[in-house]
N, C-alpha and C positions, 0 to 999 in steps of 0.2 A: 186261539189266541193270535196266531200268525195272521189270519184273515182280518181280525179286528185291527191289528197294528197297521196292516196294509191299507185298510179302509180309512183309518184316521189320518194316515200320512197323506193320502190323496185328497181327503176332505180339506185338511188345513192348507194344502198346497193351493187349492182353488179358493179357499176362504180368506186366507191372510193377504193383506196388501203387500206388495213387493217392498215398499218402504217402511215396513213395520219396525225395523231396527235402526231407523235413521237418527242415530245419536251423534256420531261423528262420521266422517267419510270412511274411516277404517271400520267402525262398527257396522256401518251400512253395508260395506263389502262382505263382512262375515255374516251378517243377517240375511243378505240377499242369497248367499250360497246356502244357508240353512233352509230358507223358504223354498228355493229351487230344488234342493236335495230331497224334500218331501215328495216331490213328484215321482221319484223313483219307487214309490209304493206300487206303481203299476208293474214294475220289474219284479217286485216281490210276489205279486199275484202270478206273474208268468212262471217264475221258478217254482212256486208252490203248486200250481196247476200241473206242470209237467212232472213234478215229484210224485204227486198223489196219483195221477193217471198212470204213470209208469209202474208204480208200486201195485196198483190195482190190476194192471194187465199182466204183470209178472206173477201175481198171485193166481189170477185166472188160468194162466198157462200151467202153473204148477199143479193146480187142482183138477183141471179138465184136460190138460195135454195140448191145448190150442188156445188161440185168441179168436173169439167169434166176432167178426167185424159187424155184421148186421145188428147184433144186440148192442154192441158198443155205440154205434152211430145213433141208434134209437135212444139210448140212455142220454147221450149228449144233446140230442134234439129236444127231448122232453125236459131236460134241465135248463137249457139255455134259450131256446127259441121263444117260448111263450112270453116271458117278460121282455126279451129283446125286441120282438116285433110289436108288442104292446107299447114299449117306450118309443119306438120309431113312429108309431101311429100318433102318439101324443105330440112328438116333436113336429110331425108333418102338420097336425092341426094347428099348433101354435104358430108355425111358419106361415100357414095359410092366413091365419088371423092377422098377423102383422105385415102381410104382403111380401114376405121374403121367400115364399116357397119356390117361385120360378128361378130366382138366383141361386138357390141351394139344391136345385133338382138333381144335379149330377152327384152331389154328395149322397142324397137319398137313394139314388140308383145304385151307387157303390155300396151303401149300407145294406140294401136289399140283396145284393149279390155277395155280401160278406167280404167286401174288399174296400171298405170305407177308409182304411188307413192309407190308401193310395190316391184319395181324392181330397183336394184342399177343402177344408171346412169353412164356410162363411160364418157369419154371426148366428150361431145356432144355440138352442137351449140344451142340446145333448151332444156336443161334439166329441165328448169323451168315449162315445160308443165305438170309436175306431178300434179300441182294444179288444172288444168282443169279436170283431171281424178277424183280428189277428189270431186270437185264441182258436177260433173255429178253423182257420187255415192250418194251424198246428195239429189239431185233432183229426184233420182230414188225412194227413200223410203219416203221422207218427205210428199209429197202430199197424199200418201196412209194413213199416220198417221192422217193428218188433215181431210181427207175425212171421217174417221171412228170414230173420237173422238170429243167430245164437246170441247169448248174453255178451260174449266177448266182442262180437261184431256190432252189437247194439252200442257198446261203449265206443268202439271205433267210429261208428256213424255219428255219435254225439260229438266226439272230438272233431271229426271232419266238419260238422256244422259250425262249431265254434271257430275253426280256422277260416272257413268260407265267410262267416260273419265278419271276422276281422278284415278280410279282403274287401268286403262291401263297405265297411266303415272307413278303411283307408281310401278307397275310391271316392266315397262321398266327401271326405274332407279335401282331397286333392281337387275335386271338381267344385269345391266351395259351395256345396249344397247347404241350404239353411239347416241349422241344427234340429229344429222340430221335424223337418222333412225326413232327415236321416233317422231320427229317433223312432218314427212311425213305420219305417221300412221293415217288412216282415223278416228279411234275411238278417237285419241288424238285431232284432229282438229274439230271433230264434236262438241266439247265443244264450239267452236267459232260460229258454225251454230246455236246451241241451244241458245246461248246468244242473237244472232240476232233475233231468233224467239220469245224469251221472250220479247225483246224490242218492237217487232211488236204487241204483245198481249196487251201491256200497252200503246201503242202509243196514242190511243184516249184520254187517261187520262192525258197525258202530255201537259202542256201549252207550246206554242212556247217560246223558250228562248229569253230573252232580250239580249242586247249587253253585259251587265256585267256578267250575268249568263253564256252566251255563252263563254266568255273569260275564266271564272273560270273552266268550264267543259273541255274546250280544253286544258288548262294548266294542269289540273289534269290528263287528258289522257296522255299528254306528260310525266309527272312525273312518272306515273304508268308504262308505257311501257319502259321507260329508266331504271327505278329501277329494273324491272323484269330481265333485262339483266345484269345490273351492280351488283346486289346483288345475283341473283339466277342462272345466266348463263343458261337460259332456253334452248337455242338451241344447246349448245355445251358441257356443263359440268355439268350434273346432276347425274352422276353415283353414286349409293349408297345413294342418298338423296331424298327419295320419297316425304317428306314434302316440301322440296325446290321446287321440280318439280311441285307439285300440286298448291302451292302458286304462283309460277311464272306464270304458264299458266292462273290461275284465274285472276291475275293482268293484263295480256295481254287482256283477254276477257273483263274485266271491262273497261280497257282503250279504247278499240274499241267502246264499248257501250256508254261511256261518250262522245267520239268524235262525234259519229253520233247524239246522243241526243243534243249535244251542237252546232251543225251546225244551223245557222240562217235559217229560212224557208221563210222569206219574203224579202230576199236581192236580188236585181237585180245584179247578178254576171255579170262581163264583158263577152262579147260574146266569147272571146277566151277561157275562163275558161269553159263555157258551152260546147263549141265544143270539148275541150280536154276531158271532161267527156264523151261525146258522143262516141268518138273514143278510149276510154281508153282500151277496149279489144285489139284493134290492137296495141296500145302502149305497153301493157304488153307482147303480143306475140312476137313483133319484137325487143324489146329493147335489149335482151340478145345477139342474134347473131350480131347485129350491134355493140354493145360495144366490143364483142369478136374480130370481124374483125378490128375494129378501133384500138384496143390496139395492135394487131399484126403488125401494121404499125410502132410501136416503136416511136411514136410521143409523145410529152409531154402531160400528162393528162390534163393540162390546156387548151389544144386544143381539145383533143379527147373526153373529157366529154361533153362540150357544142356541139361539132360537132355531137357526137352520139345522143344527145338529139334532135337536129334539124332533123337529118336523120330519127330518130325513128318517130317523129311527121309526117314527110312527108310520110313515108311508111304507117303509120296508116291511114292517110287521104286518100291515094290512095286505101288502102284496104277497107276502109269503103264505099267509093264511088263506086268502081267497083266490089268488091267481096261480101261485106256484105249487101249492100243496096238492091240488087234484092231479096235476101232471107228475109230481114226484111219486104219488101213490101208484100211478100207472107205470112210472119208470122202474119201480121195484119188480114188476113182473118180467123185466128184461135183465135183471141182475143174475149173474151166474155165481158170483161170490158176494158175500156181505161187504158193504162199503159204507163209509160215511158220506154225507152229502158233499158232492164235489161239482 
């Protein structure tokens, strides 16, 4: 369910026009903050990824007495790389077709080296893949930290990452770096991963939320993430305001943790929700180019938005069945403990 919510947030962030709520100047301001706050669905992905990976590695350590790095890296490669590089190939082909491949060559080189978040993206059909690079960077070093430290010092390391992230955020605002540039910085977003890791460390001590507590936590999460954009303009306008930047990003991290912690764990979700969560990686990868090309048809957004959503779901389903599943079956041979698709 969390994956589905994160996917839908990012989808509508890219699909909705910025002026969708232009009723009055005041309503436009509130609507703009709402539309922009949907973009923090990527932060929810980051927190969830770190939460699940940390839980899995802790479980592996408990059952086997160690964290086996080669097997971990093979599982991540088999899960992420096939679709990622397939999407890069599609993006490169489309860029070649419209004559923009030369101008975007440095972004593609960065994407191939899994550091696309540090390269300015020109007009591409898949610029959102910078988040995959950032996740892979986290997967590279976090298991090394967990392998060498006790759980107490893993928590200390996560807190240290959050503190260092705030230092980078403050530096970025004082240097008046553009908001999107700071948002894509690995050390800024590692705060989200660290928050997910901390949630995993205390997960066993948390009782499953009842309906009332779940509703409260989810509502608080929505309030926090909306307020972070409405008040602090985290992604777009933090220049010269280091305190605003640090508070805003902290609110987003807290919102993501609250949302994950507030999700009911014993609910029998409908099959379509579970399936959408299973293919969420494909939904994320394909949604942007599909929205992009549907909007180029100059048809009403009332048609293009639901149409794009349906096409995205279909493409993700096909991708999962014919591209990802063979590698996922191979991935199971490297599993030391049973896990859900991550």
